[in-house]
Biopython code that builds the backbone (N, CA, C, O; Angstrom):
import numpy as np
from Bio.PDB.StructureBuilder import StructureBuilder

atoms = [
    (1, "LYS", "N", (234.110, -31.898, 94.392)),
    (1, "LYS", "CA", (232.889, -32.028, 93.666)),
    (1, "LYS", "C", (231.749, -31.272, 94.323)),
    (1, "LYS", "O", (230.872, -30.760, 93.628)),
    (2, "GLU", "N", (231.741, -31.193, 95.610)),
    (2, "GLU", "CA", (230.666, -30.505, 96.310)),
    (2, "GLU", "C", (230.722, -29.003, 96.054)),
    (2, "GLU", "O", (229.678, -28.359, 95.960)),
    (3, "THR", "N", (231.907, -28.439, 95.940)),
    (3, "THR", "CA", (232.006, -27.004, 95.661)),
    (3, "THR", "C", (231.469, -26.684, 94.269)),
    (3, "THR", "O", (230.822, -25.656, 94.067)),
    (4, "THR", "N", (231.737, -27.554, 93.329)),
    (4, "THR", "CA", (231.207, -27.357, 91.980)),
    (4, "THR", "C", (229.692, -27.437, 91.992)),
    (4, "THR", "O", (228.996, -26.670, 91.327)),
    (5, "LYS", "N", (229.207, -28.388, 92.769)),
    (5, "LYS", "CA", (227.762, -28.542, 92.876)),
    (5, "LYS", "C", (227.150, -27.314, 93.553)),
    (5, "LYS", "O", (226.082, -26.857, 93.146)),
    (6, "LEU", "N", (227.798, -26.789, 94.559)),
    (6, "LEU", "CA", (227.306, -25.599, 95.241)),
    (6, "LEU", "C", (227.328, -24.390, 94.308)),
    (6, "LEU", "O", (226.386, -23.599, 94.284)),
    (7, "LYS", "N", (228.410, -24.254, 93.543)),
    (7, "LYS", "CA", (228.486, -23.143, 92.593)),
    (7, "LYS", "C", (227.398, -23.273, 91.532)),
    (7, "LYS", "O", (226.798, -22.281, 91.118)),
    (8, "SER", "N", (227.156, -24.484, 91.107)),
    (8, "SER", "CA", (226.126, -24.713, 90.100)),
    (8, "SER", "C", (224.748, -24.351, 90.641)),
    (8, "SER", "O", (223.942, -23.748, 89.932)),
    (9, "ILE", "N", (224.477, -24.708, 91.876)),
    (9, "ILE", "CA", (223.199, -24.364, 92.492)),
    (9, "ILE", "C", (223.095, -22.848, 92.649)),
    (9, "ILE", "O", (222.053, -22.257, 92.366)),
    (10, "TYR", "N", (224.179, -22.228, 93.099)),
    (10, "TYR", "CA", (224.191, -20.776, 93.262)),
    (10, "TYR", "C", (223.992, -20.094, 91.903)),
    (10, "TYR", "O", (223.231, -19.134, 91.790)),
    (11, "LEU", "N", (224.670, -20.590, 90.896)),
    (11, "LEU", "CA", (224.565, -20.027, 89.563)),
    (11, "LEU", "C", (223.149, -20.197, 89.018)),
    (11, "LEU", "O", (222.604, -19.290, 88.390)),
    (12, "ASN", "N", (222.577, -21.331, 89.257)),
    (12, "ASN", "CA", (221.208, -21.563, 88.793)),
    (12, "ASN", "C", (220.217, -20.636, 89.489)),
    (12, "ASN", "O", (219.292, -20.131, 88.852)),
    (13, "GLU", "N", (220.395, -20.410, 90.767)),
    (13, "GLU", "CA", (219.514, -19.488, 91.474)),
    (13, "GLU", "C", (219.712, -18.057, 90.973)),
    (13, "GLU", "O", (218.753, -17.300, 90.822)),
    (14, "TYR", "N", (220.945, -17.709, 90.723)),
    (14, "TYR", "CA", (221.240, -16.382, 90.200)),
    (14, "TYR", "C", (220.603, -16.216, 88.816)),
    (14, "TYR", "O", (219.973, -15.198, 88.527)),
    (15, "ILE", "N", (220.775, -17.211, 87.990)),
    (15, "ILE", "CA", (220.194, -17.157, 86.645)),
    (15, "ILE", "C", (218.673, -17.109, 86.736)),
    (15, "ILE", "O", (218.026, -16.382, 85.983)),
    (16, "TYR", "N", (218.102, -17.882, 87.657)),
    (16, "TYR", "CA", (216.655, -17.885, 87.829)),
    (16, "TYR", "C", (216.152, -16.491, 88.217)),
    (16, "TYR", "O", (215.159, -16.017, 87.666)),
    (17, "VAL", "N", (216.823, -15.843, 89.148)),
    (17, "VAL", "CA", (216.443, -14.491, 89.558)),
    (17, "VAL", "C", (216.618, -13.522, 88.389)),
    (17, "VAL", "O", (215.762, -12.672, 88.141)),
    (18, "TYR", "N", (217.732, -13.660, 87.678)),
    (18, "TYR", "CA", (218.007, -12.797, 86.530)),
    (18, "TYR", "C", (216.954, -12.996, 85.439)),
    (18, "TYR", "O", (216.438, -12.021, 84.892)),
    (19, "LEU", "N", (216.637, -14.236, 85.124)),
    (19, "LEU", "CA", (215.653, -14.519, 84.087)),
    (19, "LEU", "C", (214.254, -14.058, 84.500)),
    (19, "LEU", "O", (213.478, -13.582, 83.671)),
    (20, "ASN", "N", (213.949, -14.200, 85.765)),
    (20, "ASN", "CA", (212.662, -13.718, 86.257)),
    (20, "ASN", "C", (212.582, -12.191, 86.135)),
    (20, "ASN", "O", (211.557, -11.640, 85.733)),
    (21, "ASP", "N", (213.666, -11.533, 86.483)),
    (21, "ASP", "CA", (213.744, -10.081, 86.339)),
    (21, "ASP", "C", (213.646, -9.680, 84.861)),
    (21, "ASP", "O", (212.948, -8.729, 84.507)),
    (22, "LEU", "N", (214.347, -10.411, 84.023)),
    (22, "LEU", "CA", (214.313, -10.164, 82.584)),
    (22, "LEU", "C", (212.898, -10.368, 82.032)),
    (22, "LEU", "O", (212.439, -9.606, 81.181)),
    (23, "ASP", "N", (212.227, -11.387, 82.521)),
    (23, "ASP", "CA", (210.850, -11.649, 82.101)),
    (23, "ASP", "C", (209.938, -10.482, 82.484)),
    (23, "ASP", "O", (209.080, -10.080, 81.697)),
    (24, "ASN", "N", (210.119, -9.946, 83.669)),
    (24, "ASN", "CA", (209.320, -8.793, 84.097)),
    (24, "ASN", "C", (209.574, -7.580, 83.203)),
    (24, "ASN", "O", (208.640, -6.871, 82.827)),
    (25, "HIS", "N", (210.837, -7.349, 82.871)),
    (25, "HIS", "CA", (211.186, -6.214, 82.004)),
    (25, "HIS", "C", (210.605, -6.399, 80.602)),
    (25, "HIS", "O", (210.089, -5.453, 80.007)),
    (26, "VAL", "N", (210.691, -7.600, 80.090)),
    (26, "VAL", "CA", (210.148, -7.872, 78.753)),
    (26, "VAL", "C", (208.632, -7.677, 78.752)),
    (26, "VAL", "O", (208.080, -7.117, 77.806)),
    (27, "ASN", "N", (207.965, -8.133, 79.800)),
    (27, "ASN", "CA", (206.514, -7.942, 79.888)),
    (27, "ASN", "C", (206.157, -6.460, 79.981)),
    (27, "ASN", "O", (205.165, -6.025, 79.396)),
    (28, "GLN", "N", (206.955, -5.686, 80.711)),
    (28, "GLN", "CA", (206.717, -4.246, 80.787)),
    (28, "GLN", "C", (206.911, -3.593, 79.416)),
    (28, "GLN", "O", (206.147, -2.710, 79.026)),
    (29, "LEU", "N", (207.948, -4.041, 78.688)),
    (29, "LEU", "CA", (208.180, -3.502, 77.347)),
    (29, "LEU", "C", (207.038, -3.864, 76.402)),
    (29, "LEU", "O", (206.618, -3.044, 75.586)),
    (30, "ILE", "N", (206.547, -5.077, 76.513)),
    (30, "ILE", "CA", (205.426, -5.497, 75.665)),
    (30, "ILE", "C", (204.192, -4.652, 75.968)),
    (30, "ILE", "O", (203.495, -4.214, 75.052)),
    (31, "ASP", "N", (203.924, -4.423, 77.250)),
    (31, "ASP", "CA", (202.791, -3.574, 77.624)),
    (31, "ASP", "C", (202.972, -2.154, 77.096)),
    (31, "ASP", "O", (202.029, -1.544, 76.593)),
    (32, "SER", "N", (204.188, -1.637, 77.213)),
    (32, "SER", "CA", (204.476, -0.296, 76.711)),
    (32, "SER", "C", (204.295, -0.237, 75.192)),
    (32, "SER", "O", (203.750, 0.735, 74.669)),
    (33, "LEU", "N", (204.747, -1.266, 74.494)),
    (33, "LEU", "CA", (204.585, -1.307, 73.038)),
    (33, "LEU", "C", (203.111, -1.385, 72.644)),
    (33, "LEU", "O", (202.705, -0.774, 71.656)),
    (34, "GLU", "N", (202.320, -2.117, 73.394)),
    (34, "GLU", "CA", (200.885, -2.196, 73.118)),
    (34, "GLU", "C", (200.227, -0.826, 73.278)),
    (34, "GLU", "O", (199.387, -0.430, 72.470)),
    (35, "ILE", "N", (200.617, -0.116, 74.324)),
    (35, "ILE", "CA", (200.068, 1.226, 74.538)),
    (35, "ILE", "C", (200.478, 2.150, 73.395)),
    (35, "ILE", "O", (199.661, 2.915, 72.881)),
    (36, "GLN", "N", (201.756, 2.073, 72.998)),
    (36, "GLN", "CA", (202.233, 2.901, 71.887)),
    (36, "GLN", "C", (201.531, 2.530, 70.585)),
    (36, "GLN", "O", (201.199, 3.408, 69.789)),
    (37, "ARG", "N", (201.304, 1.243, 70.364)),
    (37, "ARG", "CA", (200.613, 0.789, 69.152)),
    (37, "ARG", "C", (199.190, 1.338, 69.115)),
    (37, "ARG", "O", (198.724, 1.784, 68.067)),
    (38, "GLU", "N", (198.505, 1.309, 70.244)),
    (38, "GLU", "CA", (197.151, 1.855, 70.311)),
    (38, "GLU", "C", (197.162, 3.365, 70.070)),
    (38, "GLU", "O", (196.272, 3.898, 69.407)),
    (39, "SER", "N", (198.169, 4.050, 70.610)),
    (39, "SER", "CA", (198.278, 5.499, 70.395)),
    (39, "SER", "C", (198.499, 5.805, 68.919)),
    (39, "SER", "O", (197.869, 6.706, 68.367)),
    (40, "VAL", "N", (199.391, 5.059, 68.286)),
    (40, "VAL", "CA", (199.656, 5.265, 66.861)),
    (40, "VAL", "C", (198.406, 4.949, 66.047)),
    (40, "VAL", "O", (198.090, 5.658, 65.091)),
    (41, "SER", "N", (197.705, 3.901, 66.418)),
    (41, "SER", "CA", (196.471, 3.540, 65.717)),
    (41, "SER", "C", (195.431, 4.649, 65.834)),
    (41, "SER", "O", (194.756, 4.970, 64.855)),
    (42, "MET", "N", (195.297, 5.233, 67.015)),
    (42, "MET", "CA", (194.353, 6.338, 67.193)),
    (42, "MET", "C", (194.790, 7.567, 66.405)),
    (42, "MET", "O", (193.951, 8.260, 65.829)),
    (43, "LEU", "N", (196.097, 7.848, 66.372)),
    (43, "LEU", "CA", (196.590, 8.989, 65.596)),
    (43, "LEU", "C", (196.339, 8.794, 64.106)),
    (43, "LEU", "O", (195.968, 9.737, 63.407)),
    (44, "ILE", "N", (196.539, 7.578, 63.622)),
    (44, "ILE", "CA", (196.278, 7.290, 62.211)),
    (44, "ILE", "C", (194.795, 7.467, 61.907)),
    (44, "ILE", "O", (194.439, 8.040, 60.877)),
    (45, "SER", "N", (193.935, 6.986, 62.786)),
    (45, "SER", "CA", (192.489, 7.154, 62.593)),
    (45, "SER", "C", (192.113, 8.631, 62.587)),
    (45, "SER", "O", (191.291, 9.064, 61.780)),
    (46, "PHE", "N", (192.712, 9.397, 63.484)),
    (46, "PHE", "CA", (192.446, 10.833, 63.546)),
    (46, "PHE", "C", (192.902, 11.522, 62.268)),
    (46, "PHE", "O", (192.194, 12.379, 61.738)),
    (47, "TRP", "N", (194.080, 11.155, 61.770)),
    (47, "TRP", "CA", (194.615, 11.741, 60.537)),
    (47, "TRP", "C", (193.721, 11.392, 59.350)),
    (47, "TRP", "O", (193.458, 12.244, 58.501)),
    (48, "ILE", "N", (193.256, 10.152, 59.284)),
    (48, "ILE", "CA", (192.373, 9.737, 58.193)),
    (48, "ILE", "C", (191.068, 10.527, 58.249)),
    (48, "ILE", "O", (190.539, 10.932, 57.214)),
    (49, "THR", "N", (190.552, 10.744, 59.452)),
    (49, "THR", "CA", (189.325, 11.520, 59.602)),
    (49, "THR", "C", (189.525, 12.952, 59.123)),
    (49, "THR", "O", (188.689, 13.490, 58.398)),
    (50, "LEU", "N", (190.636, 13.570, 59.530)),
    (50, "LEU", "CA", (190.913, 14.943, 59.089)),
    (50, "LEU", "C", (191.076, 15.015, 57.578)),
    (50, "LEU", "O", (190.552, 15.921, 56.931)),
    (51, "THR", "N", (191.804, 14.055, 57.022)),
    (51, "THR", "CA", (192.029, 14.035, 55.583)),
    (51, "THR", "C", (190.719, 13.840, 54.833)),
    (51, "THR", "O", (190.471, 14.503, 53.827)),
    (52, "SER", "N", (189.883, 12.931, 55.321)),
    (52, "SER", "CA", (188.608, 12.698, 54.637)),
    (52, "SER", "C", (187.710, 13.925, 54.737)),
    (52, "SER", "O", (186.957, 14.208, 53.806)),
    (53, "ASN", "N", (187.773, 14.656, 55.844)),
    (53, "ASN", "CA", (186.994, 15.896, 55.953)),
    (53, "ASN", "C", (187.474, 16.932, 54.951)),
    (53, "ASN", "O", (186.664, 17.642, 54.355)),
    (54, "GLU", "N", (188.787, 17.025, 54.759)),
    (54, "GLU", "CA", (189.326, 17.960, 53.770)),
    (54, "GLU", "C", (188.896, 17.563, 52.368)),
    (54, "GLU", "O", (188.512, 18.413, 51.564)),
    (55, "VAL", "N", (188.962, 16.267, 52.075)),
    (55, "VAL", "CA", (188.563, 15.784, 50.754)),
    (55, "VAL", "C", (187.072, 16.030, 50.535)),
    (55, "VAL", "O", (186.663, 16.407, 49.436)),
    (56, "GLN", "N", (186.265, 15.822, 51.558)),
    (56, "GLN", "CA", (184.830, 16.091, 51.434)),
    (56, "GLN", "C", (184.575, 17.568, 51.166)),
    (56, "GLN", "O", (183.687, 17.916, 50.387)),
    (57, "GLY", "N", (185.349, 18.435, 51.806)),
    (57, "GLY", "CA", (185.206, 19.868, 51.550)),
    (57, "GLY", "C", (185.558, 20.221, 50.116)),
    (57, "GLY", "O", (184.876, 21.026, 49.482)),
    (58, "ILE", "N", (186.625, 19.617, 49.605)),
    (58, "ILE", "CA", (187.030, 19.865, 48.219)),
    (58, "ILE", "C", (185.959, 19.355, 47.261)),
    (58, "ILE", "O", (185.595, 20.041, 46.306)),
    (59, "PHE", "N", (185.455, 18.145, 47.521)),
    (59, "PHE", "CA", (184.407, 17.600, 46.659)),
    (59, "PHE", "C", (183.127, 18.436, 46.728)),
    (59, "PHE", "O", (182.420, 18.571, 45.730)),
    (60, "LYS", "N", (182.835, 18.987, 47.883)),
    (60, "LYS", "CA", (181.652, 19.842, 48.014)),
    (60, "LYS", "C", (181.796, 21.078, 47.133)),
    (60, "LYS", "O", (180.853, 21.469, 46.445)),
    (61, "ILE", "N", (182.974, 21.688, 47.159)),
    (61, "ILE", "CA", (183.211, 22.876, 46.330)),
    (61, "ILE", "C", (183.123, 22.528, 44.850)),
    (61, "ILE", "O", (182.500, 23.252, 44.074)),
    (62, "LEU", "N", (183.752, 21.410, 44.457)),
    (62, "LEU", "CA", (183.701, 21.004, 43.051)),
    (62, "LEU", "C", (182.277, 20.675, 42.613)),
    (62, "LEU", "O", (181.878, 20.994, 41.493)),
    (63, "MET", "N", (181.516, 20.038, 43.494)),
    (63, "MET", "CA", (180.128, 19.712, 43.179)),
    (63, "MET", "C", (179.303, 20.980, 43.008)),
    (63, "MET", "O", (178.486, 21.072, 42.091)),
    (64, "LEU", "N", (179.513, 21.963, 43.891)),
    (64, "LEU", "CA", (178.765, 23.217, 43.772)),
    (64, "LEU", "C", (179.098, 23.941, 42.471)),
    (64, "LEU", "O", (178.209, 24.475, 41.808)),
    (65, "ILE", "N", (180.369, 23.959, 42.111)),
    (65, "ILE", "CA", (180.767, 24.599, 40.849)),
    (65, "ILE", "C", (180.102, 23.893, 39.677)),
    (65, "ILE", "O", (179.583, 24.538, 38.766)),
    (66, "THR", "N", (180.120, 22.561, 39.707)),
    (66, "THR", "CA", (179.506, 21.791, 38.627)),
    (66, "THR", "C", (178.009, 22.043, 38.552)),
    (66, "THR", "O", (177.473, 22.290, 37.472)),
    (67, "VAL", "N", (177.335, 21.984, 39.687)),
    (67, "VAL", "CA", (175.879, 22.164, 39.701)),
    (67, "VAL", "C", (175.499, 23.584, 39.303)),
    (67, "VAL", "O", (174.475, 23.787, 38.650)),
    (68, "LEU", "N", (176.297, 24.557, 39.682)),
    (68, "LEU", "CA", (175.974, 25.937, 39.321)),
    (68, "LEU", "C", (176.135, 26.194, 37.825)),
    (68, "LEU", "O", (175.348, 26.935, 37.237)),
    (69, "PHE", "N", (177.133, 25.598, 37.216)),
    (69, "PHE", "CA", (177.406, 25.909, 35.817)),
    (69, "PHE", "C", (176.776, 24.936, 34.830)),
    (69, "PHE", "O", (176.826, 25.182, 33.625)),
    (70, "MET", "N", (176.191, 23.850, 35.292)),
    (70, "MET", "CA", (175.525, 22.933, 34.357)),
    (70, "MET", "C", (174.331, 23.578, 33.644)),
    (70, "MET", "O", (174.221, 23.446, 32.425)),
    (71, "PRO", "N", (173.437, 24.265, 34.352)),
    (71, "PRO", "CA", (172.340, 24.928, 33.618)),
    (71, "PRO", "C", (172.857, 25.982, 32.637)),
    (71, "PRO", "O", (172.301, 26.159, 31.553)),
    (72, "CYS", "N", (173.918, 26.674, 33.026)),
    (72, "CYS", "CA", (174.503, 27.667, 32.116)),
    (72, "CYS", "C", (175.052, 26.988, 30.863)),
    (72, "CYS", "O", (174.881, 27.493, 29.754)),
    (73, "ASN", "N", (175.700, 25.863, 31.037)),
    (73, "ASN", "CA", (176.216, 25.124, 29.882)),
    (73, "ASN", "C", (175.078, 24.620, 29.005)),
    (73, "ASN", "O", (175.180, 24.642, 27.779)),
    (74, "LEU", "N", (174.001, 24.169, 29.625)),
    (74, "LEU", "CA", (172.852, 23.696, 28.859)),
    (74, "LEU", "C", (172.252, 24.829, 28.032)),
    (74, "LEU", "O", (172.009, 24.667, 26.836)),
    (75, "LEU", "N", (172.013, 25.974, 28.670)),
    (75, "LEU", "CA", (171.436, 27.104, 27.936)),
    (75, "LEU", "C", (172.386, 27.613, 26.853)),
    (75, "LEU", "O", (171.953, 27.931, 25.745)),
    (76, "ALA", "N", (173.663, 27.688, 27.168)),
    (76, "ALA", "CA", (174.634, 28.146, 26.167)),
    (76, "ALA", "C", (174.713, 27.155, 25.011)),
    (76, "ALA", "O", (174.829, 27.560, 23.855)),
    (77, "GLY", "N", (174.651, 25.875, 25.311)),
    (77, "GLY", "CA", (174.676, 24.868, 24.251)),
    (77, "GLY", "C", (173.435, 24.921, 23.381)),
    (77, "GLY", "O", (173.523, 24.758, 22.164)),
    (78, "MET", "N", (172.288, 25.144, 23.986)),
    (78, "MET", "CA", (171.046, 25.223, 23.213)),
    (78, "MET", "C", (171.034, 26.443, 22.298)),
    (78, "MET", "O", (170.518, 26.378, 21.183)),
    (79, "HIS", "N", (171.591, 27.539, 22.758)),
    (79, "HIS", "CA", (171.541, 28.769, 21.972)),
    (79, "HIS", "C", (172.751, 28.947, 21.062)),
    (79, "HIS", "O", (172.848, 29.952, 20.358)),
    (80, "SER", "N", (173.648, 28.014, 21.063)),
    (80, "SER", "CA", (174.791, 28.141, 20.157)),
    (80, "SER", "C", (174.721, 27.131, 19.022)),
    (80, "SER", "O", (175.696, 26.953, 18.291)),
    (81, "THR", "N", (173.588, 26.471, 18.869)),
    (81, "THR", "CA", (173.433, 25.543, 17.749)),
    (81, "THR", "C", (173.328, 26.331, 16.452)),
    (81, "THR", "O", (172.971, 27.509, 16.467)),
    (82, "ASN", "N", (173.631, 25.702, 15.353)),
    (82, "ASN", "CA", (173.695, 26.390, 14.061)),
    (82, "ASN", "C", (172.412, 26.190, 13.247)),
    (82, "ASN", "O", (172.465, 25.739, 12.103)),
    (83, "PHE", "N", (171.291, 26.519, 13.825)),
    (83, "PHE", "CA", (170.038, 26.478, 13.081)),
    (83, "PHE", "C", (169.805, 27.840, 12.442)),
    (83, "PHE", "O", (170.291, 28.858, 12.933)),
    (84, "LYS", "N", (169.050, 27.848, 11.336)),
    (84, "LYS", "CA", (168.800, 29.108, 10.640)),
    (84, "LYS", "C", (167.850, 30.004, 11.418)),
    (84, "LYS", "O", (167.994, 31.226, 11.411)),
    (85, "THR", "N", (166.894, 29.403, 12.080)),
    (85, "THR", "CA", (165.928, 30.214, 12.826)),
    (85, "THR", "C", (166.149, 30.014, 14.316)),
    (85, "THR", "O", (165.789, 28.986, 14.890)),
    (86, "GLN", "N", (166.727, 30.989, 14.898)),
    (86, "GLN", "CA", (166.908, 30.979, 16.353)),
    (86, "GLN", "C", (166.348, 32.279, 16.895)),
    (86, "GLN", "O", (166.580, 33.348, 16.330)),
    (87, "PRO", "N", (165.607, 32.186, 18.000)),
    (87, "PRO", "CA", (164.936, 33.397, 18.498)),
    (87, "PRO", "C", (165.900, 34.516, 18.870)),
    (87, "PRO", "O", (165.576, 35.687, 18.672)),
    (88, "GLN", "N", (167.052, 34.195, 19.392)),
    (88, "GLN", "CA", (167.941, 35.261, 19.851)),
    (88, "GLN", "C", (168.557, 36.036, 18.694)),
    (88, "GLN", "O", (169.047, 37.148, 18.892)),
    (89, "TYR", "N", (168.541, 35.465, 17.479)),
    (89, "TYR", "CA", (169.108, 36.183, 16.344)),
    (89, "TYR", "C", (168.151, 37.256, 15.806)),
    (89, "TYR", "O", (168.558, 38.101, 15.009)),
    (90, "GLN", "N", (166.898, 37.227, 16.233)),
    (90, "GLN", "CA", (165.933, 38.220, 15.769)),
    (90, "GLN", "C", (166.139, 39.563, 16.458)),
    (90, "GLN", "O", (165.691, 40.597, 15.961)),
    (91, "TYR", "N", (166.805, 39.544, 17.583)),
    (91, "TYR", "CA", (166.988, 40.770, 18.365)),
    (91, "TYR", "C", (168.426, 41.264, 18.233)),
    (91, "TYR", "O", (169.362, 40.477, 18.092)),
    (92, "ILE", "N", (168.574, 42.551, 18.282)),
    (92, "ILE", "CA", (169.912, 43.135, 18.193)),
    (92, "ILE", "C", (170.726, 42.771, 19.432)),
    (92, "ILE", "O", (171.918, 42.482, 19.332)),
    (93, "ASN", "N", (170.091, 42.784, 20.582)),
    (93, "ASN", "CA", (170.772, 42.496, 21.841)),
    (93, "ASN", "C", (170.516, 41.063, 22.317)),
    (93, "ASN", "O", (170.496, 40.814, 23.523)),
    (94, "GLY", "N", (170.323, 40.136, 21.409)),
    (94, "GLY", "CA", (170.035, 38.741, 21.769)),
    (94, "GLY", "C", (171.147, 38.109, 22.596)),
    (94, "GLY", "O", (170.889, 37.323, 23.508)),
    (95, "TYR", "N", (172.379, 38.459, 22.270)),
    (95, "TYR", "CA", (173.531, 37.924, 23.018)),
    (95, "TYR", "C", (173.471, 38.356, 24.476)),
    (95, "TYR", "O", (173.712, 37.563, 25.386)),
    (96, "TYR", "N", (173.148, 39.623, 24.679)),
    (96, "TYR", "CA", (173.092, 40.148, 26.048)),
    (96, "TYR", "C", (171.872, 39.616, 26.804)),
    (96, "TYR", "O", (171.906, 39.459, 28.024)),
    (97, "ILE", "N", (170.804, 39.342, 26.066)),
    (97, "ILE", "CA", (169.622, 38.747, 26.696)),
    (97, "ILE", "C", (169.958, 37.352, 27.219)),
    (97, "ILE", "O", (169.587, 37.002, 28.340)),
    (98, "ILE", "N", (170.653, 36.563, 26.420)),
    (98, "ILE", "CA", (171.048, 35.209, 26.843)),
    (98, "ILE", "C", (172.005, 35.287, 28.031)),
    (98, "ILE", "O", (171.874, 34.515, 28.980)),
    (99, "LEU", "N", (172.964, 36.211, 27.988)),
    (99, "LEU", "CA", (173.873, 36.374, 29.127)),
    (99, "LEU", "C", (173.111, 36.783, 30.379)),
    (99, "LEU", "O", (173.438, 36.338, 31.479)),
    (100, "SER", "N", (172.103, 37.622, 30.219)),
    (100, "SER", "CA", (171.289, 38.027, 31.374)),
    (100, "SER", "C", (170.521, 36.843, 31.941)),
    (100, "SER", "O", (170.437, 36.681, 33.158)),
    (101, "ILE", "N", (169.961, 36.014, 31.065)),
    (101, "ILE", "CA", (169.243, 34.819, 31.532)),
    (101, "ILE", "C", (170.195, 33.898, 32.286)),
    (101, "ILE", "O", (169.843, 33.365, 33.339)),
    (102, "LEU", "N", (171.394, 33.712, 31.753)),
    (102, "LEU", "CA", (172.386, 32.860, 32.428)),
    (102, "LEU", "C", (172.753, 33.433, 33.794)),
    (102, "LEU", "O", (172.877, 32.691, 34.768)),
    (103, "ALA", "N", (172.925, 34.750, 33.866)),
    (103, "ALA", "CA", (173.272, 35.382, 35.148)),
    (103, "ALA", "C", (172.135, 35.245, 36.147)),
    (103, "ALA", "O", (172.373, 34.995, 37.329)),
    (104, "VAL", "N", (170.893, 35.406, 35.681)),
    (104, "VAL", "CA", (169.738, 35.266, 36.577)),
    (104, "VAL", "C", (169.647, 33.838, 37.102)),
    (104, "VAL", "O", (169.390, 33.626, 38.287)),
    (105, "VAL", "N", (169.856, 32.857, 36.224)),
    (105, "VAL", "CA", (169.820, 31.453, 36.662)),
    (105, "VAL", "C", (170.920, 31.197, 37.685)),
    (105, "VAL", "O", (170.675, 30.563, 38.711)),
    (106, "LEU", "N", (172.111, 31.677, 37.419)),
    (106, "LEU", "CA", (173.238, 31.464, 38.333)),
    (106, "LEU", "C", (172.996, 32.145, 39.680)),
    (106, "LEU", "O", (173.217, 31.537, 40.727)),
    (107, "ILE", "N", (172.553, 33.381, 39.662)),
    (107, "ILE", "CA", (172.281, 34.101, 40.913)),
    (107, "ILE", "C", (171.123, 33.449, 41.663)),
    (107, "ILE", "O", (171.148, 33.350, 42.890)),
    (108, "GLY", "N", (170.110, 33.007, 40.923)),
    (108, "GLY", "CA", (168.988, 32.320, 41.561)),
    (108, "GLY", "C", (169.416, 31.032, 42.245)),
    (108, "GLY", "O", (168.963, 30.735, 43.351)),
    (109, "MET", "N", (170.283, 30.269, 41.598)),
    (109, "MET", "CA", (170.757, 29.021, 42.210)),
    (109, "MET", "C", (171.617, 29.301, 43.437)),
    (109, "MET", "O", (171.494, 28.618, 44.454)),
    (110, "ILE", "N", (172.479, 30.298, 43.343)),
    (110, "ILE", "CA", (173.317, 30.645, 44.501)),
    (110, "ILE", "C", (172.444, 31.103, 45.662)),
    (110, "ILE", "O", (172.690, 30.735, 46.810)),
    (111, "THR", "N", (171.422, 31.910, 45.362)),
    (111, "THR", "CA", (170.503, 32.361, 46.417)),
    (111, "THR", "C", (169.768, 31.179, 47.037)),
    (111, "THR", "O", (169.629, 31.098, 48.258)),
    (112, "TRP", "N", (169.304, 30.274, 46.202)),
    (112, "TRP", "CA", (168.597, 29.091, 46.709)),
    (112, "TRP", "C", (169.503, 28.257, 47.608)),
    (112, "TRP", "O", (169.072, 27.792, 48.663)),
    (113, "TYR", "N", (170.742, 28.067, 47.201)),
    (113, "TYR", "CA", (171.685, 27.274, 48.009)),
    (113, "TYR", "C", (171.989, 27.965, 49.334)),
    (113, "TYR", "O", (172.171, 27.303, 50.356)),
    (114, "ARG", "N", (172.042, 29.280, 49.317)),
    (114, "ARG", "CA", (172.289, 29.994, 50.582)),
    (114, "ARG", "C", (171.082, 29.929, 51.502)),
    (114, "ARG", "O", (171.235, 29.828, 52.719)),
    (115, "ILE", "N", (169.881, 29.984, 50.931)),
    (115, "ILE", "CA", (168.671, 29.845, 51.752)),
    (115, "ILE", "C", (168.634, 28.460, 52.391)),
    (115, "ILE", "O", (168.289, 28.324, 53.565)),
    (116, "LYS", "N", (168.989, 27.439, 51.626)),
    (116, "LYS", "CA", (169.015, 26.071, 52.144)),
    (116, "LYS", "C", (170.251, 25.800, 53.008)),
    (116, "LYS", "O", (170.382, 24.726, 53.594)),
    (117, "GLN", "N", (171.148, 26.777, 53.079)),
    (117, "GLN", "CA", (172.406, 26.689, 53.836)),
    (117, "GLN", "C", (173.293, 25.542, 53.339)),
    (117, "GLN", "O", (173.920, 24.838, 54.131)),
    (118, "TRP", "N", (173.333, 25.371, 52.024)),
    (118, "TRP", "CA", (174.229, 24.395, 51.421)),
    (118, "TRP", "C", (175.572, 25.031, 51.097)),
    (118, "TRP", "O", (176.562, 24.336, 50.866)),
    (119, "ILE", "N", (175.596, 26.358, 51.083)),
    (119, "ILE", "CA", (176.860, 27.074, 50.852)),
    (119, "ILE", "C", (177.206, 27.798, 52.136)),
    (119, "ILE", "O", (178.230, 28.477, 52.204)),
]
sb = StructureBuilder()
sb.init_structure("model")
sb.init_model(0)
sb.init_chain("A")
sb.init_seg("    ")
for serial, (resi, resn, name, xyz) in enumerate(atoms, 1):
    if name == "N":
        sb.init_residue(resn, " ", resi, " ")
    sb.init_atom(name, np.array(xyz, "f"), 0.0, 1.0, " ", f" {name:<3s}", serial, name[0])
structure = sb.get_structure()
């Protein structure tokens, strides 16, 4: 009976050392996983920032296109109504006059945006 008791004590000490070692390894793995989780979290944040910057650039371009062509659409819409008396119909080159006005407005807006450094 004493040998069994001695083996049991020896086995318990061995298991205790093994479990303590295992606990240290598990804690190291948990720490490593936390570091990896933080790294992945930072990479995701970085990717979201890059993506949002790209989307902002696309929206900026679309906004500029919209803002540049809205006055042109307004002028074209006003001069394409079907009224009997329209000033541009009195002139032979009325169509080209309207196109020139649209071009001047567009070039003026582009120049203004470049002066303000919005483009």
